[in-house]
C-alpha positions as CSV (number, residue, x, y, z in Angstrom):
1,X,-111.0,-44.6,-63.3
2,X,-111.7,-45.0,-59.5
3,X,-108.3,-47.2,-58.8
4,X,-106.4,-44.2,-60.3
5,X,-108.6,-42.1,-58.1
6,X,-108.0,-43.7,-55.3
7,X,-104.8,-44.2,-56.1
8,X,-104.6,-40.4,-56.8
9,X,-106.0,-39.9,-52.9
10,X,-103.6,-41.7,-51.1
11,X,-101.1,-39.9,-53.1
12,X,-101.9,-36.5,-51.8
13,X,-102.5,-37.8,-48.1
14,X,-98.7,-39.3,-48.5
15,X,-97.9,-36.0,-50.3
16,X,-99.9,-33.6,-47.6
17,X,-99.9,-35.6,-44.5
18,X,-99.4,-32.3,-42.1
19,X,-102.6,-30.5,-43.4
20,X,-105.1,-33.8,-43.5
21,X,-105.9,-32.6,-39.7
22,X,-107.0,-29.0,-41.0
23,X,-108.4,-30.0,-44.6
24,X,-110.3,-32.8,-43.2
25,X,-111.6,-34.9,-46.3
26,X,-111.2,-31.8,-48.5
27,X,-109.0,-32.1,-51.0
28,X,-106.7,-28.9,-50.7
29,X,-106.5,-26.6,-54.3
30,X,-103.4,-26.3,-56.3
31,X,-103.7,-22.2,-54.8
32,X,-103.8,-23.4,-50.7
33,X,-101.1,-26.4,-51.6
34,X,-99.0,-23.3,-53.0
35,X,-99.5,-21.2,-50.3
36,X,-99.0,-23.7,-47.8
37,X,-95.8,-24.7,-49.5
38,X,-94.4,-21.2,-49.6
39,X,-95.1,-20.8,-45.9
40,X,-93.3,-24.0,-45.6
41,X,-90.4,-23.4,-47.1
42,X,-90.3,-20.1,-45.5
43,X,-90.7,-21.6,-41.8
44,X,-88.2,-24.0,-43.0
45,X,-86.1,-20.8,-44.0
46,X,-86.8,-19.7,-40.6
47,X,-86.0,-22.4,-39.1
48,X,-82.5,-22.9,-40.8
49,X,-82.0,-18.5,-39.9
50,X,-82.7,-19.7,-36.2
51,X,-80.7,-22.5,-36.1
52,X,-77.5,-20.5,-37.8
53,X,-78.2,-18.0,-35.1
54,X,-78.5,-20.5,-32.5
55,X,-75.2,-21.9,-33.6
56,X,-73.6,-18.4,-34.2
57,X,-75.2,-17.4,-30.3
58,X,-73.6,-20.8,-29.1
59,X,-70.3,-19.7,-30.7
60,X,-70.3,-16.5,-29.1
61,X,-71.2,-18.0,-25.7
62,X,-68.2,-20.4,-25.6
63,X,-66.1,-17.4,-26.7
64,X,-68.0,-15.1,-23.8
65,X,-67.3,-18.4,-21.7
66,X,-63.6,-18.3,-22.4
67,X,-63.1,-14.7,-22.3
68,X,-64.9,-14.8,-18.8
69,X,-63.0,-17.7,-17.8
70,X,-59.8,-15.3,-18.8
71,X,-61.1,-12.8,-16.6
72,X,-61.7,-14.8,-13.4
73,X,-58.0,-15.7,-14.3
74,X,-57.1,-12.0,-14.3
75,X,-59.2,-11.2,-11.2
76,X,-57.6,-14.1,-9.2
77,X,-54.2,-12.8,-10.4
78,X,-55.2,-9.2,-9.5
79,X,-56.6,-10.8,-6.1
80,X,-53.4,-11.8,-5.2
81,X,-51.5,-9.0,-6.0
82,X,-54.0,-7.2,-4.1
83,X,-53.4,-9.8,-1.1
84,X,-49.7,-9.0,-1.6
85,X,-50.2,-5.1,-1.9
86,X,-52.5,-5.4,1.1
87,X,-49.6,-6.6,3.1
88,X,-47.0,-4.4,2.1
89,X,-49.3,-1.2,2.9
90,X,-50.3,-2.9,6.3
91,X,-46.2,-3.3,6.7
92,X,-45.7,0.3,5.2
93,X,-48.9,1.4,8.3
94,X,-46.3,-0.2,10.6
95,X,-43.4,1.7,10.0
96,X,-45.3,4.9,9.2
97,X,-46.8,4.5,12.8
98,X,-43.0,3.7,14.3
99,X,-42.1,6.9,12.3
100,X,-44.9,8.9,13.5
101,X,-44.4,8.0,17.1
102,X,-40.7,9.1,16.7
103,X,-41.7,12.3,15.2
104,X,-44.3,12.7,18.3
105,X,-41.2,11.9,20.5
106,X,-39.2,14.9,18.9
107,X,-42.4,17.3,18.6
108,X,-42.1,16.7,22.5
109,X,-38.6,17.4,22.9
110,X,-38.8,20.3,20.7
111,X,-42.3,21.9,22.7
112,X,-39.5,21.3,25.9
113,X,-36.4,22.6,24.6
114,X,-38.8,25.9,23.2
115,X,-40.1,26.1,27.0
116,X,-36.7,26.0,28.4
117,X,-35.8,28.5,26.0
118,X,-39.0,30.7,26.9
119,X,-38.5,30.4,30.4
120,X,-34.4,31.1,29.9
121,X,-34.9,34.2,28.1
122,X,-37.3,35.5,30.7
123,X,-35.8,34.5,33.8
124,X,-32.6,36.3,32.5
125,X,-34.8,39.3,31.2
126,X,-32.3,40.2,28.4
127,X,-34.2,41.6,25.9
128,X,-34.2,39.7,22.6
129,X,-35.1,40.0,18.6
130,X,-35.0,37.7,15.9
131,X,-35.0,38.9,12.7
132,X,-34.5,38.0,9.4
133,X,-31.9,39.4,6.4
134,X,-34.6,41.9,6.0
135,X,-34.9,43.2,9.3
136,X,-38.3,41.5,9.6
137,X,-39.1,40.4,12.9
138,X,-39.5,36.8,13.7
139,X,-39.9,36.6,17.4
140,X,-39.1,38.9,20.8
141,X,-38.9,38.2,24.1
142,X,-41.2,40.3,26.1
143,X,-38.0,42.3,27.8
144,X,-37.3,44.1,24.7
145,X,-40.9,45.8,24.5
146,X,-39.2,48.4,27.4
147,X,-36.7,49.3,24.2
148,X,-39.0,49.1,21.5
149,X,-42.8,49.4,21.3
150,X,-43.2,46.1,20.1
151,X,-46.4,44.0,20.5
152,X,-47.4,40.4,19.5
153,X,-49.2,41.2,16.2
154,X,-45.7,43.2,15.2
155,X,-44.5,40.2,14.3
156,X,-43.9,39.7,10.3
157,X,-43.3,43.5,10.6
158,X,-39.9,45.6,9.8
159,X,-38.1,46.5,12.9
160,X,-37.2,49.9,11.7
161,X,-40.7,50.6,11.7
162,X,-41.1,50.3,15.4
163,X,-40.8,53.4,17.6
164,X,-37.6,52.7,19.9
165,X,-36.4,54.6,22.8
166,X,-32.6,54.6,21.9
167,X,-29.9,57.0,20.6
168,X,-29.6,55.0,17.7
169,X,-30.5,54.7,14.0
170,X,-27.7,52.4,12.5
171,X,-29.7,49.0,12.7
172,X,-29.7,48.6,9.0
173,X,-26.0,49.1,8.5
174,X,-24.9,47.3,11.5
175,X,-27.1,44.0,10.4
176,X,-25.4,44.0,6.9
177,X,-22.0,44.2,8.4
178,X,-23.1,41.3,10.7
179,X,-24.8,39.3,7.6
180,X,-21.6,40.3,5.2
181,X,-19.0,39.4,7.7
182,X,-20.4,36.4,9.4
183,X,-18.8,38.1,12.9
184,X,-21.0,39.5,16.1
185,X,-20.9,43.1,16.6
186,X,-21.1,44.9,19.7
187,X,-22.0,48.4,20.6
188,X,-22.7,50.8,23.7
189,X,-26.2,52.0,23.3
190,X,-28.1,54.9,25.7
191,X,-31.5,55.3,25.9
192,X,-33.0,58.9,25.1
193,X,-35.9,58.9,28.0
194,X,-33.4,57.9,30.7
195,X,-29.8,57.5,31.8
196,X,-29.8,53.9,31.2
197,X,-26.6,52.0,29.0
198,X,-27.0,49.0,26.9
199,X,-24.8,46.8,25.4
200,X,-26.4,45.8,22.3
201,X,-24.7,42.4,20.4
202,X,-26.0,41.6,16.9
203,X,-25.0,37.5,15.7
204,X,-25.9,35.5,13.0
205,X,-28.6,33.2,13.5
206,X,-27.2,30.0,11.9
207,X,-30.0,27.3,11.1
208,X,-29.4,23.3,11.2
209,X,-27.7,23.0,7.7
210,X,-25.6,26.3,9.0
211,X,-26.8,28.3,6.6
212,X,-27.3,32.1,8.0
213,X,-31.2,33.4,7.3
214,X,-31.1,36.4,9.8
215,X,-29.8,37.6,12.9
216,X,-30.3,37.8,16.7
217,X,-29.6,41.4,18.5
218,X,-29.5,40.8,22.2
219,X,-29.8,44.3,24.9
220,X,-28.2,44.0,27.9
221,X,-28.6,46.4,30.9
222,X,-25.1,47.6,31.7
223,X,-26.5,50.9,33.7
224,X,-24.9,49.6,37.1
225,X,-21.4,48.7,35.1
226,X,-21.5,52.2,33.6
227,X,-22.2,53.6,37.1
228,X,-19.4,51.9,38.5
229,X,-16.9,53.1,35.8
230,X,-17.9,56.5,36.5
231,X,-17.4,56.2,40.0
232,X,-14.2,54.3,39.7
233,X,-12.8,57.5,37.2
234,X,-13.8,59.6,40.1
235,X,-12.2,57.7,42.7
236,X,-9.1,57.5,40.5
237,X,-9.1,61.6,39.9
238,X,-9.2,61.8,43.8
239,X,-6.5,59.2,44.1
240,X,-4.5,61.2,41.6
241,X,-5.3,64.3,43.4
242,X,-4.7,63.2,46.9
243,X,-1.3,61.6,45.6
244,X,-0.1,64.8,43.5
245,X,-0.7,67.1,47.4
246,X,1.2,64.0,49.1
247,X,4.2,64.2,47.0
248,X,4.2,67.9,47.2
249,X,4.0,67.7,50.6
250,X,6.7,64.9,51.0
251,X,8.9,66.9,48.7
252,X,9.1,70.1,51.2
253,X,8.4,68.7,54.6
254,X,10.0,71.9,56.7
255,X,8.2,74.5,55.1
256,X,5.3,74.2,57.8
257,X,7.8,74.3,60.7
258,X,9.5,77.4,58.7
259,X,6.5,79.2,58.4
260,X,5.1,78.0,61.9
261,X,8.5,79.7,63.3
262,X,8.7,82.6,61.5
263,X,5.6,83.8,62.9
264,X,6.6,83.2,66.3
265,X,9.9,84.7,66.3
266,X,8.1,87.9,64.7
267,X,5.8,87.9,67.5
268,X,8.2,87.8,70.4
269,X,10.4,90.4,68.4
270,X,7.8,92.7,68.3
271,X,6.9,92.0,72.0
272,X,10.7,93.1,72.9
273,X,11.2,95.9,71.4
274,X,7.7,97.5,72.4
275,X,9.3,97.2,76.1
276,X,11.9,99.1,75.1
277,X,9.8,102.1,73.9
278,X,8.2,102.2,77.5
């Protein structure tokens, strides 16, 4: 009996070696053993589940590592493409800088040309106004202000809305004619308030591509020419009168002499008759 008890105790020690330090020399009851076995089984299952989760996590980490490696390669490829794009952008920037310099030079040339034209118009004192197809004022020279009451803020307004000092009201018809025929038109116009004469010229305004987008109207003061023409006509009239008179006198060169002789002889005859009467 004692041998069997000792054998059973040894078996229990072998069967539950992990709980001996907790239970001491007290033999565990069947209920405790069941609880411990259940806890051990649960722990084993938890460990198994943790092992599986660990394995799954490792696989996911491997997959993530592969993806990161792939992303790294893509990033390297993208970086190389960005480097290439950077070089291309740098080259494009240099080209744009060159183009910008050329544009700046062209702009300077245009400014100089515009200044030259402005000085030319001001020096010649030619009254000029630029109109579009609807007679809207684009620009004008200062000399035009003596003909139309124009001020800088009138740019963008129709010229027909501006008061003028001319005996002329056919601007729209003449502009339509020039735009239709693409031929210059010239008229002689007088002022209302002064004895001043102008030659008005309307010319098509051509763009660099040869398209006509408006007209150019100029007014040239020809008062001195008109006065010279009037003086010339008067001189021609006087010349014609003088030549007619001279021609008449040349046709009858002895008429004055006869008239003088007749008047002298008649006087002498009267004196002779008077002597006999005495």
